[in-house]
C-alpha positions in Angstrom: 4.8 -20.1 5.2 7.8 -22.2 6.1 9.9 -20.4 3.5 8.9 -16.9 4.7 9.5 -18.1 8.3 13.0 -19.2 7.4 12.5 -22.9 8.2 14.8 -24.9 5.9 13.5 -28.1 4.4 15.1 -30.6 6.7 14.1 -28.7 9.9 11.1 -29.9 11.8 8.1 -27.5 11.7 5.1 -27.6 14.0 1.9 -26.1 12.9 -0.6 -24.7 15.3 -3.9 -23.1 14.9 -7.6 -23.2 15.2 -9.3 -21.4 12.3 -12.8 -22.2 13.5 -11.9 -21.2 17.1 -10.6 -17.8 15.7 -13.9 -17.3 13.8 -15.9 -18.2 16.9 -13.8 -15.9 19.0 -14.4 -12.9 16.8 -18.2 -13.6 16.9 -18.1 -13.9 20.7 -16.2 -10.6 21.0 -18.6 -8.8 18.7 -21.7 -10.2 20.4 -20.4 -9.4 23.9 -19.4 -5.9 22.8 -15.9 -6.5 24.0 -14.1 -6.3 20.6 -10.8 -4.3 20.4 -8.2 -4.1 17.7 -5.8 -5.5 20.3 -7.8 -8.6 21.2 -6.4 -11.0 18.6 -7.7 -14.4 17.7 -4.9 -16.7 16.7 -5.7 -18.3 13.3 -2.6 -20.3 12.5 1.1 -20.4 12.9 4.3 -22.3 12.3 7.1 -23.0 14.9 10.6 -24.1 14.4 10.8 -27.4 16.2 8.1 -28.3 18.6 7.9 -25.3 21.0 8.9 -21.7 21.4 7.7 -18.5 19.8 6.0 -18.8 16.4 8.3 -18.3 13.4 5.3 -17.0 11.5 1.6 -16.5 12.5 -1.7 -15.2 11.3 -4.1 -13.6 13.6 -7.3 -11.5 13.4 -9.1 -8.8 15.3 -12.1 -6.6 14.9 -11.5 -2.9 14.5 -13.4 0.3 13.9 -11.5 1.7 11.0 -8.8 1.0 8.4 -5.8 3.2 8.4 -5.9 6.2 6.1 -3.2 8.6 5.0 0.5 7.9 5.4 1.6 4.5 6.7 4.9 3.4 8.2 7.8 3.2 5.8 8.0 -0.6 6.0 4.7 -0.9 4.2 3.3 -0.3 0.8 -0.5 0.1 0.4 -2.4 -2.1 -2.0 -6.0 -2.2 -3.3 -7.5 -5.3 -1.7 -10.4 -5.5 0.7 -10.8 -2.1 2.4 -7.0 -1.7 2.3 -3.9 -3.8 2.5 -0.5 -2.9 3.9 2.4 -5.2 2.9 5.9 -5.3 4.2 8.7 -7.8 3.8 7.9 -9.7 7.0 4.5 -8.4 8.0 1.3 -7.7 6.0 -2.1 -6.5 7.2 -5.4 -6.8 5.4 -8.6 -5.0 6.4 -11.9 -6.3 5.0 -15.6 -6.0 5.8 -17.7 -9.0 6.6 -21.5 -8.8 6.4 -22.9 -12.0 8.0 -25.8 -13.3 9.9 -23.3 -15.0 12.2 -22.9 -11.8 14.1 -25.4 -10.2 16.5 -26.7 -13.5 17.7 -28.0 -14.3 14.3 -29.5 -10.9 13.5 -26.5 -10.1 11.3 -24.1 -7.2 11.2 -21.3 -5.8 9.1 -17.9 -5.8 10.9 -14.4 -4.6 9.9 -11.8 -7.3 10.4 -8.1 -6.8 10.6 -5.9 -9.8 9.5 -2.2 -9.8 10.2 0.6 -12.1 9.0 3.9 -11.7 10.8 7.2 -13.6 10.4 9.9 -13.2 13.1 12.8 -13.5 10.7 13.9 -11.1 8.0 13.1 -12.6 4.5 15.8 -14.3 2.5 14.3 -13.2 -0.8 14.1 -9.7 -2.4 11.8 -7.2 -0.7 9.2 -7.1 -3.5 8.9 -10.9 -3.6 8.7 -11.1 0.2 6.0 -8.4 0.2 3.9 -10.4 -2.3 4.4 -13.6 -0.2 3.3 -12.0 3.1 0.3 -10.5 1.4 -0.6 -13.8 -0.2 -0.5 -15.6 3.2 -2.8 -13.0 4.9 -5.1 -13.0 1.8 -5.4 -16.9 1.9 -6.1 -16.8 5.7 -8.6 -14.0 5.3 -10.4 -15.8 2.5 -10.7 -18.9 4.7 -12.0 -16.8 7.6 -14.6 -15.1 5.4 -15.9 -18.6 4.5 -16.0 -19.7 8.1 -17.9 -16.6 9.0 -20.2 -16.9 6.0 -19.4 -13.4 4.9 -21.6 -12.1 2.0 -19.8 -11.7 -1.4 -16.6 -13.3 0.0 -16.1 -10.2 2.1 -15.2 -8.2 -1.1 -12.0 -10.2 -1.5 -11.0 -11.5 -4.9 -11.7 -15.2 -5.6 -8.0 -15.9 -6.1 -4.8 -14.1 -5.3 -3.1 -11.9 -7.8 -0.8 -9.1 -6.6 -3.1 -6.1 -6.4 -2.2 -2.6 -7.7 -0.2 -0.4 -5.4 -2.1 2.7 -4.1 
């Protein structure tokens, strides 16, 4: 994450995040019927120094559908979860989570949108950057699926390998 964010080795990095709080926030949004794709739960991030805007962050929201058809030219679409869109400094992963955690313990299947975003342009070739950003959002999504106790690991692979482009 530091490399993607452009934080050189001797520079101080500050990590922020509350993965369990993000998971709890998604459940609360769903159970209160207030979920929106634009109501993000911050999962984790890294800052240059101790304050300021994050150099890179991962956040999640609940959504009604994954994008279909054409996507913005900065992205390539990959086969992971419901769909994955990867760019050089941003990647988005949509996956379904079936869990008893939702609906006050009765259970539900929800569509989750995970997003990794770095504020700097990558210093590596675009294809390598695209793989790195997708790896970060995959790892965070995998962790979130565990925190939410999603059935079948939310349809995500057990380990990251670069998926096929669609």
